[in-house]
C-alpha positions in Angstrom: -0.2 -0.1 -0.1 2.7 2.2 0.7 3.8 2.4 -2.9 0.7 3.9 -4.1 1.7 6.9 -6.0 -0.3 10.1 -7.6 0.2 13.1 -9.7 1.2 15.9 -7.3 1.7 18.5 -9.8 -2.0 18.2 -11.2 -3.4 17.6 -7.2 -1.5 21.1 -6.3 -3.2 22.8 -9.7 -6.5 21.3 -8.8 -6.5 22.8 -5.4 -5.5 26.2 -6.8 -8.3 26.1 -9.1 -11.0 25.4 -6.5 -9.2 27.4 -4.2 -9.8 30.3 -7.0 -14.0 30.1 -6.9 -15.4 31.8 -4.1 -18.7 29.2 -2.5 -18.9 30.7 0.9 -21.4 29.0 3.5 -24.5 28.3 1.5 -23.6 29.6 -1.7 -22.1 26.5 -3.0 -23.3 26.5 -6.2 -20.2 27.8 -8.3 -17.8 24.7 -6.6 -20.0 22.1 -6.5 -20.4 22.0 -10.4 -16.9 22.6 -10.6 -16.3 19.9 -8.8 -18.4 17.5 -10.8 -16.8 19.3 -14.0 -13.7 17.9 -12.6 -14.7 14.5 -12.0 -16.3 13.7 -15.1 -13.2 15.2 -16.7 -11.2 12.6 -14.9 -13.2 10.2 -16.2 -16.1 9.2 -13.3 -19.4 8.5 -14.6 -21.7 11.3 -14.7 -24.3 8.5 -13.8 -22.4 8.5 -10.4 -22.3 11.8 -9.7 -25.6 13.9 -8.3 -26.7 16.4 -5.8 -29.1 15.6 -3.3 -32.2 18.0 -1.8 -30.9 18.9 1.7 -30.8 22.6 0.7 -34.7 22.3 0.8 -34.5 21.1 4.2 -32.2 23.6 5.7 -33.8 26.3 7.0 -31.2 29.4 5.7 -30.7 30.0 2.2 -29.0 27.3 0.5 -27.9 27.4 -3.2 -27.5 23.6 -4.0 -27.6 20.3 -1.9 -24.8 18.0 -1.5 -22.9 16.9 -3.9 -22.8 12.8 -3.8 -20.5 10.2 -5.9 -21.7 6.4 -5.7 -19.3 4.1 -6.9 -20.0 0.3 -7.2 -16.4 -1.1 -6.4 -13.9 -2.9 -8.6 -14.1 -6.0 -5.8 -16.4 -6.9 -3.2 -16.3 -5.6 0.5 -18.6 -3.5 2.6 -19.0 0.3 1.3 -16.8 3.3 2.8 -17.7 7.1 3.1 -15.2 9.8 2.2 -16.3 13.4 2.8 -15.6 16.7 2.8 -17.6 20.0 3.0 -17.7 22.8 0.0 -18.2 26.0 1.8 -16.0 28.5 3.5 -16.5 31.2 5.7 -17.8 34.9 4.5 -14.0 36.1 4.9 -12.8 33.7 2.2 -14.9 36.1 -0.2 -12.7 37.3 -3.2 -9.5 35.0 -1.9 -6.9 35.0 -4.7 -4.6 32.0 -4.0 -0.9 32.3 -4.3 2.2 29.9 -4.0 4.8 30.5 -1.8 7.1 27.6 -1.9 5.3 25.1 0.2 2.8 27.2 1.3 -0.4 28.2 -0.4 -1.5 32.0 0.8 -4.3 34.6 0.4 -3.1 37.5 -1.9 -5.2 39.7 -0.4 -6.6 40.4 2.9 -9.2 37.4 3.1 -8.9 34.2 4.9 -8.2 31.5 1.9 -10.6 29.0 2.0 -8.0 25.9 2.6 -10.9 25.0 5.0 -11.9 22.9 3.3 -10.7 23.1 -0.6 -7.9 20.9 0.7 -10.4 18.6 1.1 -12.3 18.9 -1.8 -8.7 18.8 -4.1 -7.7 15.4 -1.8 -10.8 13.7 -2.7 -11.1 14.6 -6.3 -7.6 13.5 -6.4 -8.5 10.2 -5.0 -11.5 9.6 -7.2 -9.4 10.6 -10.2 -6.5 8.1 -9.5 -8.5 5.1 -8.7 -10.5 5.7 -12.2 -6.9 6.7 -14.0 -4.6 4.2 -12.2 -7.6 1.4 -12.4 -6.7 1.1 -8.9 -9.0 -2.1 -7.0 -11.0 -0.7 -4.1 -14.1 -1.7 -2.6 -17.7 0.2 -3.0 -17.6 3.7 -2.2 -19.3 6.9 -1.5 -18.0 10.3 -1.5 -20.0 13.2 0.1 -19.1 17.3 -0.8 -21.4 18.7 1.7 -22.8 21.9 2.1 -23.3 24.6 4.7 -20.8 22.9 7.1 -19.3 26.3 8.4 -23.0 27.7 9.4 -24.1 24.8 11.3 -23.0 21.8 9.6 -26.4 21.8 7.4 -25.8 19.7 4.7 -24.5 16.5 6.9 -27.3 17.3 9.1 -30.2 17.4 6.4 -29.1 14.6 4.3 -30.9 11.4 4.1 -28.7 8.7 5.2 -30.5 6.1 2.7 -29.0 7.7 -0.3 -25.3 7.1 1.0 -25.8 3.7 0.2 -25.1 2.0 3.7 -21.3 2.5 4.2 -20.2 0.8 7.6 -17.2 3.6 8.1 -16.3 7.3 7.1 -13.3 9.4 6.9 -13.8 13.0 7.1 -11.5 15.1 5.6 -11.1 18.4 7.6 -8.0 19.9 9.5 -3.9 20.2 9.1 -2.1 16.9 9.7 -3.2 14.1 8.0 -1.4 12.2 10.7 -3.7 13.6 13.4 -6.8 11.6 13.9 -10.1 13.1 15.5 -12.2 10.4 17.1 -14.6 12.5 19.1 -15.7 16.1 19.4 -18.0 18.1 21.1 -21.7 19.1 20.9 -23.2 22.3 20.7 -26.1 24.0 21.4 -27.0 27.6 19.7 -29.1 29.6 21.8 -31.2 33.4 21.3 -33.0 35.1 24.0 -35.0 38.3 22.9 -35.5 40.6 25.9 -38.3 42.9 25.9 -38.5 45.8 27.7 -40.5 49.3 27.8 -39.3 52.7 26.0 -39.6 55.8 27.6 -37.6 59.2 27.1 -34.6 58.5 29.3 -34.2 62.4 30.2 -37.7 63.3 31.1 -39.4 60.2 32.3 -36.6 57.3 32.4 -38.4 55.9 35.4 -41.3 54.4 33.1 -39.1 52.6 31.2 -37.7 49.2 31.5 -34.4 48.8 30.1 -33.6 45.2 28.2 -30.1 46.4 28.0 -29.6 46.8 31.6 -31.7 43.2 31.8 -29.2 41.5 29.5 -26.4 43.2 31.3 -27.2 42.3 34.5 -27.8 38.5 33.0 -24.2 38.4 31.3 -22.8 40.0 34.8 -24.2 37.2 37.0 -23.3 34.3 33.8 -19.7 35.5 34.5 -19.6 35.8 38.2 -21.0 32.4 38.5 -18.1 30.8 36.0 -20.4 29.9 33.3 -18.9 32.2 30.7 -15.9 30.9 28.6 -14.3 27.8 29.8 -16.8 26.3 32.2 -15.9 23.5 34.7 -18.3 22.6 37.5 -16.9 19.7 39.6 -15.9 16.8 37.1 -17.8 18.5 33.8 -16.4 21.0 31.1 -17.2 22.8 28.4 -17.3 26.3 26.8 -19.8 29.3 26.3 -19.9 32.2 24.3 -22.1 35.2 23.7 -22.4 36.0 20.0 -24.2 38.8 18.2 -25.7 41.3 20.3 -28.4 43.8 18.7 -32.1 44.5 17.6 -32.7 41.4 15.7 -31.8 42.9 12.4 -28.1 43.0 12.6 -28.1 46.7 13.8 -27.6 47.8 17.5 -30.1 47.6 20.1 -32.0 50.9 21.0 -33.3 53.5 18.9 -31.0 56.4 20.6 -29.5 57.6 23.7 -32.7 59.4 24.9 -34.8 56.3 24.4 -35.0 53.5 27.0 -33.8 50.4 25.0 -37.1 48.3 24.6 -35.6 45.4 22.9 -32.3 43.6 23.0 -31.8 39.9 21.1 -28.4 38.0 21.9 -27.4 35.2 20.4 -24.7 32.7 21.8 -23.6 28.7 22.4 -22.7 25.9 24.9 -20.3 23.4 24.0 -19.2 20.2 26.1 -18.0 16.8 24.9 -21.2 15.6 28.0 -24.6 16.4 26.6 -26.0 16.9 29.8 -23.5 19.4 31.0 -24.4 21.6 27.3 -27.8 21.4 28.5 -27.1 22.7 31.7 -24.9 25.3 30.5 -27.8 26.4 28.4 -30.2 26.2 30.7 -27.8 28.8 33.1 -28.1 31.4 30.7 -31.9 31.1 30.5 -32.4 31.1 34.2 -29.8 34.2 34.2 -32.1 36.2 31.9 -35.1 35.1 33.5 -34.0 36.4 37.0 -32.6 39.2 35.5 -35.9 40.4 33.8 -37.5 40.0 37.4 -35.4 42.3 38.9 -35.6 45.2 36.3 -39.0 47.1 36.8 -40.5 50.5 35.9 -42.3 53.1 38.2 -45.7 51.0 38.3 -43.6 47.6 39.3 -43.9 46.3 36.0 -41.0 43.5 34.9 -39.4 42.5 31.8 -39.7 39.7 29.9 -37.6 37.0 28.0 -38.1 34.8 25.4 -35.6 32.3 25.2 -35.1 30.1 22.3 -32.5 26.7 22.0 -32.0 24.3 19.4 -29.1 21.5 19.8 -26.7 22.0 16.8 -25.0 18.9 16.8 -24.3 16.0 19.4 -21.0 14.7 20.7 -19.5 11.8 19.9 -16.6 9.7 21.3 -15.7 6.6 19.4 -13.9 3.5 21.2 -10.7 3.1 20.5 -11.3 -0.4 19.5 -13.6 0.3 17.1 -13.3 -0.8 13.1 -12.9 2.4 11.5 -10.0 3.6 14.0 -8.7 0.0 13.5 -8.6 0.6 9.7 -7.3 4.1 10.3 -4.3 3.3 12.4 -3.3 0.2 10.2 -3.0 2.2 7.1 -1.2 4.7 8.6 0.8 2.7 9.4 1.4 1.4 6.1 2.7 4.7 5.4 5.2 4.5 7.9 3.1 7.0 10.3 2.7 7.0 14.1 -0.8 8.6 14.2 -2.2 10.5 17.0 -5.7 10.0 18.3 -7.5 13.5 19.4 -10.7 15.2 20.5 -11.9 18.1 19.2 -13.5 20.7 21.0 -15.0 21.9 17.4 -18.0 20.5 15.6 -17.3 18.5 12.2 -19.6 17.0 9.4 -17.9 13.6 11.4 -20.6 14.6 14.3 -23.8 14.1 12.4 -22.4 11.3 10.1 -21.4 9.3 13.3 -25.2 10.3 14.5 -26.9 9.2 11.3 -24.9 5.4 12.0 -21.9 6.1 10.6 -18.7 6.0 12.6 -16.5 8.7 10.9 -13.0 9.5 12.1 -11.6 13.1 10.6 -8.0 13.8 9.1 -6.3 16.8 7.8 -4.9 17.8 4.3 -2.9 20.9 5.5 -5.1 23.7 7.1 -3.6 26.2 9.2 -4.9 29.5 10.8 -8.2 28.7 9.4 -11.0 31.7 9.5 -8.1 34.6 9.6 -6.4 36.4 6.8 -3.1 34.6 8.2 -4.6 31.5 6.7 -2.1 29.1 4.9 -1.7 25.5 3.1 1.2 23.5 3.8 1.5 21.7 0.5 3.4 18.8 1.6 0.7 17.9 4.2 -1.7 18.3 1.4 -0.1 15.7 -0.1 -0.1 13.5 2.8 -3.8 14.0 2.9 -4.2 13.2 -0.7 -1.9 9.9 0.0 -3.7 9.1 3.2 -7.7 9.1 1.2 -6.2 6.7 -1.6 -4.5 4.3 0.7 -7.6 3.9 2.8 -9.8 3.9 -0.7 -7.9 0.9 -1.7 -7.0 -1.0 1.6 
């Protein structure tokens, strides 16, 4: 297996082309079509390539569904799944990739999009080499998801039956191919609407109920009680964060400095490797907002109100180290001369939902670094490792 080779020049050229195609989360039509066209050009039958309807089930506007490639295999065996995501974060809009030595960097003040065009290029390379070298392999399904960056929606909304019942999955998303992610946190996304009462802040401030003060009291209590940032309660650990804080339309909360603010909308998240602790963190936020609303009154004794909603964004998972997918991964890594490292992730991955769908899935990298920043770069040698690992796993 260690003797497998692939066209490195073609692989990097392919990566550069994919990096130059804009496709921020929810706007993956162009990159999806480019991948489908590239696969056809490499000899993958058009009948094996299709888009599903996950975009029609996603609550956020999404141009296209997941791209799915299904191959019967050239030898018998159980089906394996390979996956990666098509979308990039909004900071990648307008990115122009430039090669500098053994790195690819963005030309301007944008992120690069190596998260996750490295994975896309690696899997297209894998499929192309399987066909062109006529390498023997078992049945394969290759999944390119949409809207991973905005909530893992493509993986969440796919129909597992469309994947052909794979017994294990290999997801590409990260830096080193020699670091294997076998588990990840779960997360809640929560949102609170704080309803106060407007009043002239100079003439009759006492008649108002400040939604801003309710928010401030709640968040101060959250911070004081240790529920913000890194959260540790006895043996349980997690994280939380407060994100957008405004009026619900992306504008600042409040109408003016001389009007008591009557409405604030805040969004945040709770994460942990423990499902029950995710709920505990989120519940602490809800309780803090409810209590703060009761404490802020107008001159008639009326209080503010809150509407707190939450959704489970994705569930935590932790694969057993003696599971078939990990055993397979480690055996293939060893055949390449690697001593792979197993780790858990504090970020969500498509593997969270793929595992939830009944497909035990590990994740490895293909050269991403400093993702979601303007310092992002791709390590080309690590990209080669990602391509090699995917090819070896497909033919193992």
